[in-house]
C-alpha positions as CSV (number, residue, x, y, z in Angstrom):
1,M,-86.6,-156.6,45.8
2,T,-88.0,-153.5,44.4
3,E,-89.2,-153.4,40.4
4,K,-87.2,-150.9,39.1
5,N,-89.7,-149.8,36.6
6,L,-90.9,-146.1,35.4
7,D,-92.3,-145.4,39.1
8,Y,-89.2,-146.1,40.5
9,Y,-86.9,-144.1,38.7
10,L,-89.5,-141.0,38.7
11,N,-89.2,-141.3,42.7
12,L,-85.8,-141.1,43.0
13,N,-83.8,-138.0,44.5
14,W,-82.1,-136.9,41.0
15,T,-79.5,-134.4,41.5
16,I,-80.7,-131.2,39.8
17,I,-78.7,-128.8,38.6
18,E,-80.5,-125.4,37.9
19,G,-79.0,-122.3,35.9
20,T,-79.4,-119.5,33.4
21,D,-78.4,-118.5,30.1
22,T,-79.1,-116.6,26.9
23,D,-80.5,-117.8,23.4
24,F,-79.1,-117.1,20.3
25,D,-81.0,-113.5,20.4
26,G,-79.6,-112.5,23.8
27,N,-83.2,-113.5,25.6
28,L,-83.0,-115.0,29.4
29,Y,-84.0,-118.9,29.8
30,H,-83.3,-121.1,33.0
31,Y,-82.6,-124.6,32.7
32,I,-82.8,-127.9,34.4
33,E,-80.1,-130.6,33.9
34,I,-79.6,-133.7,35.8
35,K,-76.6,-135.0,36.8
36,E,-77.2,-138.3,36.4
37,I,-78.3,-138.1,32.9
38,P,-75.8,-136.3,31.0
39,S,-78.4,-135.8,28.3
40,F,-80.9,-134.4,30.3
41,L,-81.8,-130.8,29.8
42,F,-85.3,-128.9,30.0
43,C,-85.4,-124.9,29.3
44,A,-87.8,-122.4,30.6
45,K,-88.6,-118.8,30.5
46,T,-89.0,-118.6,33.9
47,P,-86.8,-120.5,37.1
48,E,-90.5,-121.3,38.2
49,K,-91.5,-123.0,34.8
50,A,-88.7,-124.7,34.5
51,L,-88.9,-126.2,38.1
52,S,-92.2,-127.2,37.2
53,G,-91.9,-128.7,34.1
54,Y,-88.9,-130.5,34.0
55,K,-90.8,-133.9,35.4
56,E,-92.4,-134.4,32.5
57,Q,-89.7,-134.5,30.3
58,L,-87.6,-136.6,32.8
59,K,-90.7,-139.2,32.6
60,W,-90.0,-139.3,28.6
61,T,-86.6,-139.6,29.0
62,L,-86.4,-142.3,31.3
63,R,-89.3,-144.1,29.6
64,V,-87.1,-144.3,26.4
65,M,-84.3,-145.4,28.1
66,L,-86.0,-148.0,30.0
67,E,-87.3,-149.2,26.6
68,L,-83.8,-149.0,25.1
69,G,-82.2,-150.9,28.1
70,D,-80.0,-148.3,28.7
71,K,-78.1,-147.8,31.8
72,I,-79.7,-145.5,34.3
73,I,-77.4,-144.4,37.0
74,E,-79.2,-143.8,40.0
75,P,-78.1,-140.9,42.3
76,G,-75.5,-142.0,44.6
77,K,-74.8,-144.9,43.1
78,D,-72.1,-143.7,40.7
79,D,-69.9,-140.7,40.5
80,T,-67.9,-141.5,37.6
81,E,-67.6,-138.7,34.4
82,P,-69.5,-140.2,31.6
83,D,-68.1,-142.2,28.9
84,W,-68.4,-138.9,26.4
85,E,-66.6,-140.7,23.7
86,N,-69.5,-143.4,23.1
87,L,-72.4,-140.9,24.2
88,C,-70.6,-138.1,21.7
89,P,-69.1,-139.9,19.0
């Protein structure tokens, strides 16, 4: 059986959502979301920086989730909508 540690989760094929938006000053930025981790968002000035930089934040996000004992939904394992009432009280 595979040990589900940080390295295990970092190597999963996460569902990446890329997009653009503008900040309060009207400046364009690029973001990366991960479908399976509703609280995850990484922003950068260029799409290249967003794609190259999100993995470090993902590592820290997963590390905290593991330390807190949070449920980590693996890609392809659970397609249910997040329980927003409990995530955003």
